[in-house]
C-alpha atoms as one frame of an Amber mdcrd trajectory, in Angstrom:
protein
  -2.208  72.063 -60.880  -2.069  71.341 -57.154  -5.077  69.650 -55.616  -5.519
  71.592 -52.405  -9.155  72.743 -52.324 -12.140  71.272 -50.493 -15.587  71.600
 -52.056 -18.908  71.275 -50.229 -22.158  70.484 -52.085 -25.635  69.505 -50.965
 -29.274  68.990 -51.827 -29.166  67.911 -55.468 -32.429  65.990 -54.914 -31.787
  63.872 -57.978 -35.044  62.263 -59.092 -37.265  65.133 -58.047 -38.489  66.367
 -61.427 -39.210  65.035 -64.903 -36.691  62.894 -66.763 -35.648  65.896 -68.865
 -35.218  68.148 -65.835 -33.178  65.590 -63.953 -30.963  64.821 -66.946 -30.205
  68.550 -67.258 -29.438  68.712 -63.536 -27.154  65.676 -63.751 -25.384  67.242
 -66.743 -24.744  70.403 -64.714 -23.403  68.399 -61.771 -21.060  66.492 -64.090
 -19.807  69.735 -65.647 -19.043  71.041 -62.188 -17.298  67.858 -61.035 -15.240
  67.751 -64.220 -14.168  71.329 -63.546 -13.199  70.990 -59.893 -11.380  67.663
 -60.165  -8.359  69.649 -61.402  -7.776  71.228 -57.982  -9.994  69.267 -55.543
  -8.336  67.428 -52.718 -11.678  66.557 -51.155 -15.360  66.759 -52.106 -17.947
  66.717 -49.336 -21.532  65.803 -50.236 -23.780  67.142 -47.490 -26.816  64.933
 -48.024 -30.088  64.813 -49.942 -28.070  64.057 -53.048 -31.063  61.966 -54.110
 -34.645  62.986 -53.528 -35.279  59.383 -52.542 -32.874  56.496 -52.238 -33.723
  52.980 -51.130 -31.004  50.386 -51.257 -31.757  46.660 -51.270 -29.165  44.021
 -50.506 -28.552  43.223 -54.178 -30.331  46.090 -55.971 -30.062  49.885 -56.062
 -32.456  52.372 -57.732 -31.957  52.881 -61.447 -30.840  56.173 -62.890 -28.015
  58.681 -62.474 -25.346  56.119 -63.339 -23.243  58.834 -64.981 -23.095  60.719
 -61.694 -22.188  57.538 -59.837 -19.528  56.688 -62.425 -18.014  60.146 -62.000
 -17.848  59.724 -58.227 -16.049  56.400 -58.716 -13.692  58.107 -61.174 -12.881
  60.835 -58.654 -12.084  58.407 -55.825  -9.954  56.279 -58.176  -7.852  59.403
 -58.845  -7.182  59.812 -55.130  -9.762  62.543 -54.450 -11.500  61.950 -51.129
 -15.305  61.964 -51.357 -17.367  62.194 -48.160 -21.114  61.644 -48.088 -23.220
  62.831 -45.145 -26.543  61.043 -45.181 -29.520  63.411 -45.400 -33.157  62.938
 -44.486 -34.107  62.103 -48.100 -31.352  59.535 -48.677 -31.001  58.092 -45.184
 -31.595  54.545 -46.442 -28.063  54.318 -47.771 -26.327  51.055 -46.892 -22.906
  50.197 -48.311 -23.206  50.597 -52.082 -21.486  53.988 -52.220 -18.735  52.944
 -49.834 -17.983  49.520 -51.364 -18.575  50.202 -55.043 -17.675  53.889 -55.348
 -15.076  54.342 -52.607 -17.012  57.015 -50.719 -16.756  57.716 -46.979 -20.246
  57.546 -45.461 -21.175  59.587 -42.367 -24.435  58.937 -40.543 -23.975  61.257
 -37.566 -25.822  64.572 -37.451 -22.482  66.326 -37.663 -18.780  65.546 -37.686
 -15.763  67.631 -36.697 -12.738  67.927 -38.997  -9.514  69.902 -38.854  -8.330
  71.323 -42.182  -5.215  73.492 -42.287  -5.432  74.030 -38.548  -9.059  75.183
 -38.640 -11.914  73.270 -36.992 -14.923  72.553 -39.214 -18.295  71.249 -37.982
 -20.006  69.631 -40.951 -23.294  67.813 -41.507 -26.484  67.693 -43.526 -28.286
  69.835 -40.955 -31.422  67.839 -40.203 -32.173  67.121 -36.571 -30.241  70.103
 -35.212 -33.393  72.006 -34.241 -33.991  70.875 -30.662 -37.619  72.098 -30.802
 -38.600  70.258 -33.978 -40.361  67.390 -32.237 -42.231  66.380 -35.372 -38.938
  65.716 -37.114 -37.636  63.704 -34.168 -40.695  61.459 -34.323 -40.379  60.963
 -38.084 -36.651  60.278 -37.760 -37.314  57.579 -35.170 -39.924  55.995 -37.448
 -37.737  56.067 -40.552 -34.783  54.635 -38.635 -36.781  51.657 -37.329 -35.279
  48.416 -38.696 -38.589  46.562 -38.572 -40.231  49.206 -40.743 -37.270  48.962
 -43.118 -37.983  45.242 -43.476 -41.703  45.919 -44.035 -40.985  48.556 -46.675
 -38.599  46.182 -48.464 -41.297  43.537 -48.646 -43.713  45.844 -50.496 -43.915
  45.946 -54.327 -41.501  48.613 -55.560 -44.183  50.261 -57.717 -46.143  51.012
 -54.541 -43.295  51.700 -52.097 -41.348  53.997 -54.407 -44.526  55.833 -55.462
 -45.464  56.389 -51.833 -41.945  57.587 -50.984 -41.913  60.123 -53.825 -45.329
  61.438 -52.776 -44.149  61.849 -49.185 -40.984  63.589 -50.391 -42.936  66.190
 -52.359 -45.331  66.908 -49.497 -42.472  67.151 -47.013 -40.550  69.557 -49.207
 -43.649  71.711 -49.752 -44.136  72.001 -46.002 -40.547  73.091 -45.470 -40.628
  75.623 -48.285 -43.456  77.440 -46.506 -41.266  77.547 -43.407 -38.009  78.348
 -45.180 -38.950  81.850 -46.315 -36.764  83.855 -43.942 -33.093  84.346 -43.323
 -33.365  86.013 -39.926 -30.583  84.470 -37.914 -32.401  84.820 -34.585 -34.961
  82.320 -35.957 -32.599  80.140 -37.976 -32.322  76.780 -36.123 -28.863  75.919
 -37.471 -27.498  79.313 -36.476 -28.912  78.771 -32.988 -27.250  75.340 -32.906
 -23.924  76.974 -33.791 -24.359  79.558 -31.034 -24.945  76.826 -28.463 -22.047
  74.749 -29.784 -19.414  77.461 -29.351 -20.440  78.074 -25.744 -18.591  74.910
 -24.733 -16.460  73.897 -27.711 -14.261  75.558 -30.289 -15.081  75.739 -33.987
 -13.969  78.042 -36.766 -16.503  77.062 -39.424 -19.925  75.417 -39.584 -21.219
  74.086 -42.920 -24.701  72.584 -43.363 -27.277  72.026 -46.084 -30.900  70.855
 -45.675 -32.547  74.285 -45.410 -32.407  75.222 -49.132 -31.457  78.770 -48.151
 -28.021  80.143 -48.982 -26.821  81.900 -45.841 -23.601  83.225 -44.383 -23.692
  84.202 -40.706 -20.921  85.221 -38.323 -20.944  84.214 -34.670 -19.799  86.178
 -31.639 -16.404  84.479 -31.440 -15.672  85.148 -35.120 -16.728  81.691 -36.298
 -18.581  81.471 -39.612 -21.720  79.484 -40.468 -22.550  78.815 -44.117 -25.565
  77.022 -45.512 -24.955  75.600 -48.976 -28.487  76.101 -50.269 -29.914  73.769
 -52.916 -29.189  72.814 -56.522 -32.939  72.658 -57.259 -33.195  76.358 -58.087
 -29.543  77.359 -58.178 -26.151  75.641 -58.172 -24.375  76.880 -55.040 -21.260
  75.415 -53.500 -18.764  76.216 -50.767 -15.009  76.071 -51.313 -12.107  76.103
 -48.852  -8.747  77.063 -50.349  -6.726  76.550 -47.124  -7.119  80.231 -46.226
 -10.680  81.343 -46.942 -14.128  79.730 -46.943 -16.449  81.101 -49.625 -20.014
  80.516 -50.824 -20.246  80.655 -54.628 -22.576  79.620 -57.464 -21.943  77.574
 -60.596 -23.969  78.395 -63.720 -26.596  80.320 -61.775 -30.045  80.534 -63.356
């Protein structure tokens, strides 16, 4: 079988629930990766793969080694794996790139050309120009001095605090993420502004936990990949068509 498809996945939030819940989620992800490796040329992870990830110089968080091993297996077979850093796993350093062979992207979005079509791809955080609270938090979490301070804390405290913050942050966004009206959707508005000055055929983002497909005035298409917390959505490009689908929907 020819490997000519590109798959887009986001927002696994591995580590969010109980051990049993997360093992079941990891099992589902592995089933999906085992399925698509037959025809995948490229797999794009759009961020928040982990609910919290903190990488020390010599140590990485325990857990989900089967998922990591599968990613290494995919890259060893010549399948390109891209990883856009999200707001829950922004403390990635070089473990995934050096050990697993993954391409890491830290920009808010990146442009690619696949089969002559221009794709604008990213996690999706930080695209709302009016979300000043996020901009402040992003500046704080990106501060190198605070990184050093956090690293110096006992892991039982620092990781517990991080998980508590993650849950509260997600709860706040879920109250906000209850609509799919495109005139209020910040990523759709970003896409509208983008095409005023630059060309794009497709926009693909995660972050919002809402599966959406919107068309723009110039015929461009914006898709949000949703989240694997409640469902198992993914986006696939087969060189001709971009589609939003679900794997083993609940």
